[in-house]
C-alpha positions as CSV (number, residue, x, y, z in Angstrom):
1,X,-10.2,21.3,21.2
2,X,-6.6,20.4,22.1
3,X,-3.6,22.5,21.3
4,X,-2.6,19.8,18.7
5,X,-5.8,19.8,16.8
6,X,-5.2,20.9,13.2
7,X,-6.9,24.3,12.4
8,X,-8.7,24.5,9.1
9,X,-7.4,28.0,8.4
10,X,-3.9,26.5,8.0
11,X,-5.0,23.9,5.4
12,X,-3.6,24.3,2.0
13,X,-2.5,22.4,-1.1
14,X,0.9,22.4,-2.7
15,X,2.1,21.0,-5.9
16,X,5.8,20.9,-6.7
17,X,6.4,23.0,-3.6
18,X,4.1,25.8,-5.0
19,X,0.9,26.6,-3.2
20,X,-2.2,26.1,-5.3
21,X,-3.9,29.5,-5.0
22,X,-7.5,29.7,-4.0
23,X,-8.0,26.2,-2.6
24,X,-10.3,26.4,0.4
25,X,-11.2,22.8,0.8
26,X,-9.7,19.4,0.2
27,X,-11.3,16.0,0.8
28,X,-9.9,12.5,0.9
29,X,-12.5,9.7,0.6
30,X,-10.3,7.1,2.3
31,X,-9.2,3.6,1.2
32,X,-11.9,1.0,0.7
33,X,-11.6,-2.8,0.4
34,X,-13.3,-4.4,-2.6
35,X,-15.4,-7.5,-2.0
36,X,-15.9,-10.4,-4.3
37,X,-19.0,-12.6,-4.0
38,X,-18.0,-16.2,-3.6
39,X,-21.5,-17.5,-2.6
40,X,-22.7,-20.8,-4.0
41,X,-26.1,-21.6,-5.2
42,X,-27.3,-23.3,-2.0
43,X,-26.0,-20.5,0.3
44,X,-28.7,-18.7,2.2
45,X,-26.4,-15.9,3.2
46,X,-24.0,-14.3,0.7
47,X,-20.2,-15.0,1.3
48,X,-17.5,-12.5,0.3
49,X,-13.7,-12.4,0.1
50,X,-11.4,-9.4,-0.1
51,X,-10.1,-8.7,-3.5
52,X,-7.8,-5.7,-3.4
53,X,-8.1,-2.1,-2.2
54,X,-9.2,1.1,-3.8
55,X,-6.8,3.6,-2.3
56,X,-9.3,6.5,-2.4
57,X,-10.0,9.7,-4.2
58,X,-9.0,13.3,-3.5
59,X,-11.1,16.4,-4.3
60,X,-9.9,20.0,-4.3
61,X,-12.3,22.9,-4.2
62,X,-11.5,26.6,-4.2
63,X,-11.8,29.9,-5.8
64,X,-11.2,29.9,-9.6
65,X,-8.3,32.1,-10.6
66,X,-7.9,32.4,-14.4
67,X,-4.6,34.3,-13.8
68,X,-3.0,31.5,-11.7
69,X,-0.3,30.1,-13.9
70,X,1.2,28.0,-11.2
71,X,-1.0,25.5,-9.2
72,X,-4.3,25.4,-11.0
73,X,-2.7,25.6,-14.4
74,X,-0.2,22.9,-13.5
75,X,-3.0,20.5,-12.5
76,X,-4.9,21.3,-15.7
77,X,-1.7,20.6,-17.8
78,X,-1.1,17.3,-16.0
79,X,-4.7,16.2,-16.8
80,X,-4.3,17.1,-20.5
81,X,-0.9,15.2,-20.6
82,X,-2.4,12.1,-19.0
83,X,0.4,12.5,-16.4
84,X,0.4,11.5,-12.7
85,X,2.0,12.9,-9.6
86,X,4.8,10.9,-7.9
87,X,5.2,10.7,-4.1
88,X,5.7,13.9,-2.3
89,X,4.9,16.2,-5.3
90,X,1.4,17.0,-4.0
91,X,1.0,17.9,-0.3
92,X,-2.4,18.3,1.4
93,X,-1.7,20.3,4.5
94,X,-3.8,20.0,7.7
95,X,-1.7,22.5,9.6
96,X,1.5,24.4,9.4
97,X,3.8,21.3,9.5
98,X,1.5,18.3,8.9
99,X,0.4,17.1,5.5
100,X,-0.7,14.1,3.5
101,X,1.0,12.8,0.4
102,X,1.0,9.4,-1.4
103,X,3.5,6.8,-0.1
104,X,6.6,5.8,-2.0
105,X,4.8,3.1,-4.0
106,X,1.9,5.2,-5.1
107,X,1.0,8.1,-7.4
108,X,-1.9,10.5,-7.8
109,X,-3.8,10.5,-11.2
110,X,-5.8,13.5,-12.1
111,X,-9.4,12.4,-13.0
112,X,-11.4,15.6,-12.8
113,X,-10.2,18.9,-14.1
114,X,-11.5,22.4,-14.3
115,X,-15.0,21.8,-13.0
116,X,-15.9,25.5,-12.8
117,X,-19.1,26.8,-11.2
118,X,-20.2,30.4,-11.2
119,X,-23.3,32.5,-10.6
120,X,-23.7,36.2,-10.7
121,X,-23.8,36.7,-7.0
122,X,-20.8,34.7,-5.9
123,X,-17.1,34.1,-6.8
124,X,-16.4,31.4,-9.4
125,X,-15.4,28.1,-7.9
126,X,-13.2,25.3,-9.3
127,X,-13.1,21.6,-8.4
128,X,-10.4,19.2,-9.3
129,X,-10.2,15.5,-8.5
130,X,-7.7,12.7,-8.5
131,X,-7.3,9.0,-7.6
132,X,-4.6,7.6,-5.4
133,X,-3.1,4.6,-7.2
134,X,-0.5,1.9,-6.3
135,X,-0.1,3.1,-2.7
136,X,-1.8,4.9,0.2
137,X,-2.1,8.4,1.4
138,X,0.2,8.9,4.4
139,X,0.5,11.7,7.0
140,X,3.9,13.4,7.2
141,X,5.1,16.1,9.5
142,X,8.2,18.3,9.4
143,X,10.7,17.5,12.0
144,X,10.9,20.7,14.1
145,X,14.6,20.1,14.8
146,X,15.6,19.9,11.1
147,X,13.3,21.4,8.5
148,X,14.5,19.2,5.7
149,X,13.6,15.9,7.6
150,X,10.2,14.4,7.9
151,X,8.6,12.0,10.3
152,X,6.1,9.5,9.0
153,X,2.9,8.6,10.9
154,X,1.8,5.0,10.1
155,X,-1.7,4.0,11.2
156,X,-1.5,1.2,13.8
157,X,2.3,1.6,14.2
158,X,2.9,5.2,15.3
159,X,5.7,7.5,14.5
160,X,8.5,6.3,12.2
161,X,11.4,8.8,12.5
162,X,13.5,7.4,9.6
163,X,14.4,10.4,7.5
164,X,12.1,10.4,4.5
165,X,13.2,12.8,1.7
166,X,9.8,13.7,0.3
167,X,10.5,17.4,0.6
């Protein structure tokens, strides 16, 4: 493992710059292209065209904390209010300074709320889910020279050091 490999123990979730307590795991399913069947009756092999992209889903899993009036409660309230999270308001950390958030055209919509699992021999667990909509999840990193500046990693392009103000 290289020195730059993200360490899972530094992973966390923040909403509105407040850490969501108890979250021990987050998962992003990744973007996926939708295909449309354009085959004709006489075709022996199916023919497809691309028709849009599903930007992916995010699942959060962690220890249920009924006394948490910040992170878990905020997500529950957003779900009940049919609200969505704009760019930069939810950060999925993969290390101390690197995180993922939705790009400037996107938003996160809460689709699964308060899925709670408990048995008598273990701590209660909570799962929350959301869809990325209108944009993509992008990786950001804090600029170590100035903590209020961020550098954007764009797949296939590399580092873009324009100063994004998602903080």
